[in-house]
C-alpha positions as CSV (number, residue, x, y, z in Angstrom):
1,X,124.5,-9.0,162.5
2,X,122.2,-12.0,163.3
3,X,124.0,-14.2,160.7
4,X,127.4,-13.2,162.0
5,X,126.5,-14.0,165.6
6,X,125.0,-17.3,164.6
7,X,128.1,-18.1,162.6
8,X,130.3,-17.3,165.5
9,X,128.3,-19.5,167.8
10,X,128.6,-22.3,165.4
11,X,132.3,-21.9,165.1
12,X,132.7,-21.8,168.9
13,X,130.5,-24.9,169.4
14,X,132.4,-26.8,166.7
15,X,135.8,-25.8,168.2
16,X,134.8,-27.3,171.6
17,X,133.2,-30.3,170.2
18,X,136.2,-31.1,168.1
19,X,138.2,-31.1,171.3
20,X,135.9,-33.6,173.0
21,X,137.7,-36.8,171.7
22,X,141.1,-35.5,172.9
23,X,139.9,-34.2,176.3
24,X,137.7,-37.2,177.0
25,X,140.4,-39.7,176.1
26,X,143.0,-37.9,178.3
27,X,140.6,-37.6,181.3
28,X,139.4,-41.1,180.9
29,X,143.0,-42.4,180.6
30,X,144.1,-40.5,183.7
31,X,141.1,-41.9,185.6
32,X,141.8,-45.5,184.7
33,X,145.6,-45.0,185.4
34,X,144.7,-43.8,188.9
35,X,142.2,-46.6,189.3
36,X,144.6,-49.5,188.2
37,X,148.0,-48.1,189.4
38,X,147.8,-44.9,191.4
39,X,151.5,-45.1,192.3
40,X,152.7,-46.4,188.9
41,X,155.1,-44.2,186.8
42,X,153.8,-45.8,183.6
43,X,150.2,-46.3,182.5
44,X,149.0,-49.8,183.5
45,X,148.4,-52.0,180.5
46,X,144.8,-52.8,181.6
47,X,144.0,-49.1,181.8
48,X,145.2,-48.6,178.2
49,X,143.1,-51.5,177.0
50,X,140.0,-50.2,178.8
51,X,140.3,-46.7,177.2
52,X,141.4,-47.7,173.8
53,X,138.8,-50.4,173.4
54,X,135.9,-48.5,174.9
55,X,133.0,-48.4,172.3
56,X,131.2,-45.6,174.1
57,X,134.2,-43.3,173.9
58,X,134.6,-44.2,170.2
59,X,130.9,-43.5,169.4
60,X,130.8,-40.4,171.6
61,X,133.9,-39.0,169.9
62,X,132.3,-39.6,166.4
63,X,129.1,-38.0,167.5
64,X,130.9,-35.0,168.9
65,X,132.9,-34.4,165.6
66,X,129.8,-34.9,163.5
67,X,127.7,-32.6,165.6
68,X,130.3,-29.9,165.6
69,X,130.5,-30.1,161.8
70,X,126.8,-29.9,161.4
71,X,126.4,-26.9,163.8
72,X,129.1,-24.9,162.2
73,X,127.7,-25.6,158.7
74,X,124.1,-24.8,159.6
75,X,125.3,-21.5,161.2
76,X,127.3,-20.4,158.2
77,X,125.7,-18.4,155.3
78,X,125.0,-20.6,152.1
79,X,127.7,-18.7,150.2
80,X,130.4,-19.6,152.6
81,X,129.5,-23.2,153.3
82,X,132.0,-24.6,150.8
83,X,134.8,-22.9,152.7
84,X,133.4,-24.2,156.0
85,X,133.4,-27.8,154.6
86,X,137.1,-27.4,153.4
87,X,138.2,-26.0,156.8
88,X,136.5,-28.8,158.6
89,X,138.2,-31.4,156.4
90,X,141.5,-30.0,157.4
91,X,140.5,-29.9,161.0
92,X,139.5,-33.6,160.9
93,X,142.9,-34.5,159.5
94,X,144.7,-32.6,162.2
95,X,142.5,-34.2,164.8
96,X,143.2,-37.7,163.4
97,X,147.0,-37.0,163.7
98,X,146.6,-35.7,167.3
99,X,144.6,-38.9,168.3
100,X,147.2,-41.1,166.8
101,X,150.1,-39.3,168.6
102,X,148.3,-39.4,172.0
103,X,147.4,-43.0,171.5
104,X,150.9,-44.0,170.6
105,X,152.4,-42.0,173.5
106,X,149.9,-43.8,175.9
107,X,150.8,-47.1,174.3
108,X,154.6,-46.6,175.0
109,X,153.7,-45.6,178.6
110,X,151.6,-48.7,179.0
111,X,154.5,-50.7,177.7
112,X,156.8,-49.5,180.4
113,X,158.3,-46.9,178.0
114,X,159.5,-49.6,175.6
115,X,159.0,-48.8,172.0
116,X,158.5,-52.4,171.0
117,X,155.7,-52.9,173.6
118,X,154.3,-49.4,172.8
119,X,153.9,-50.3,169.1
120,X,152.2,-53.5,170.1
121,X,149.8,-51.7,172.4
122,X,149.2,-49.0,169.8
123,X,148.1,-51.5,167.2
124,X,146.0,-53.4,169.7
125,X,144.0,-50.2,170.6
126,X,141.7,-50.7,167.6
127,X,139.2,-47.9,168.3
128,X,141.8,-45.1,168.4
129,X,143.1,-46.4,165.0
130,X,139.6,-46.8,163.5
131,X,138.6,-43.3,164.7
132,X,141.7,-41.7,163.2
133,X,141.3,-43.4,159.9
134,X,137.5,-42.7,159.8
135,X,138.3,-39.0,160.2
136,X,140.8,-39.0,157.4
137,X,138.5,-40.9,155.1
138,X,135.5,-38.7,156.0
139,X,137.6,-35.6,155.4
140,X,138.5,-36.8,151.9
141,X,134.8,-37.5,151.2
142,X,133.8,-34.1,152.4
143,X,136.4,-32.2,150.4
144,X,138.0,-34.5,147.7
145,X,139.4,-31.5,145.8
146,X,141.5,-30.7,148.8
147,X,143.4,-33.9,148.3
148,X,142.8,-34.8,144.7
149,X,142.3,-31.3,143.2
150,X,141.0,-31.6,139.7
151,X,142.8,-34.9,139.1
152,X,146.0,-33.0,138.3
153,X,149.3,-34.9,138.9
154,X,150.6,-31.9,140.9
155,X,148.3,-32.7,143.9
156,X,148.5,-36.5,143.6
157,X,151.5,-36.7,146.0
158,X,149.3,-35.3,148.8
159,X,146.9,-38.1,148.5
160,X,149.8,-40.7,148.2
161,X,151.4,-39.3,151.3
162,X,148.2,-39.5,153.4
163,X,147.6,-43.0,152.1
164,X,151.2,-44.1,153.1
165,X,150.8,-42.6,156.6
166,X,147.5,-44.5,157.0
167,X,149.0,-47.7,155.8
168,X,152.2,-47.7,157.8
169,X,150.7,-49.3,161.0
170,X,149.3,-52.1,158.9
171,X,152.7,-52.7,157.3
172,X,154.2,-53.2,160.7
173,X,151.3,-55.5,161.7
174,X,151.6,-57.5,158.4
175,X,155.3,-57.9,159.0
176,X,154.8,-59.2,162.5
177,X,152.2,-61.6,161.2
178,X,154.8,-62.9,158.8
179,X,156.9,-63.5,161.9
180,X,159.6,-61.1,160.9
181,X,162.0,-59.8,163.6
182,X,160.7,-56.8,165.4
183,X,163.6,-54.6,164.1
184,X,162.6,-55.4,160.5
185,X,158.9,-55.0,161.1
186,X,159.3,-51.7,162.9
187,X,161.8,-50.4,160.4
188,X,159.4,-51.2,157.5
189,X,156.5,-49.4,159.2
190,X,158.7,-46.4,160.1
191,X,160.1,-46.2,156.5
192,X,156.6,-46.2,155.1
193,X,155.5,-43.5,157.6
194,X,158.5,-41.3,156.8
195,X,157.9,-41.7,153.1
196,X,154.3,-40.6,153.5
197,X,155.3,-37.6,155.5
198,X,158.1,-36.6,153.0
199,X,155.8,-37.1,150.0
200,X,153.0,-35.1,151.7
201,X,155.3,-32.2,152.5
202,X,157.7,-32.1,149.6
203,X,155.9,-34.0,146.8
204,X,153.9,-31.1,145.3
205,X,157.1,-29.1,145.0
206,X,158.9,-31.8,143.2
207,X,156.1,-32.4,140.8
208,X,156.0,-28.8,139.7
209,X,157.7,-28.4,136.3
210,X,159.0,-25.2,134.9
211,X,157.9,-24.2,131.5
212,X,160.4,-25.4,128.9
213,X,162.3,-22.4,127.4
214,X,161.8,-23.8,123.8
215,X,158.0,-23.6,124.2
216,X,158.3,-20.2,125.7
217,X,160.3,-18.9,122.7
218,X,157.8,-20.5,120.2
219,X,154.9,-19.0,122.1
220,X,156.6,-15.5,121.8
221,X,157.2,-15.9,118.1
222,X,153.6,-16.9,117.4
223,X,152.2,-14.0,119.3
224,X,151.0,-11.1,117.1
């Protein structure tokens, strides 16, 4: 019973610590919004810059996630720690996606609800992007088999999909640095993002191959 209660406490602590980056960012953002523009219907640009580039929020979020992972791992029995690592790897990936969505939504609000200005703000908020990509990279290091499996081609699309999703903002940024029109730069980034999502979701199904009927017949004939 002691091990079970310790495990439960570790899971509860990890759950709340994983929520710290999201809750802290939202509360901090609302505070700065009220501070710079209490009557504004859109988030002030300066408020977005302050929150998205705050190193203490970035470091505190990383510390909370790492502490949550350690507490849950230490509270779990040795035999079940492999499953705990895999579960936390998935949790980090979901958290990374949530952070990117919240940051992008806040960027659009700070850009007076203009998608063009929102994308520019989103890319300028470096700590939110670094935090999300750190979580994705760390989750892959924690549980590489979850993404790469046993180096089988059937699971390779999952890794390619995540990679394309992570690269999509940089595609847009690179296109803007080449002084391409916004429509082309945004379209390129969105296409890469959509391809990543499509490959991540549907890639493993497409890569599965049915057993050729000829081989099946030969196998039946050779059987005693």
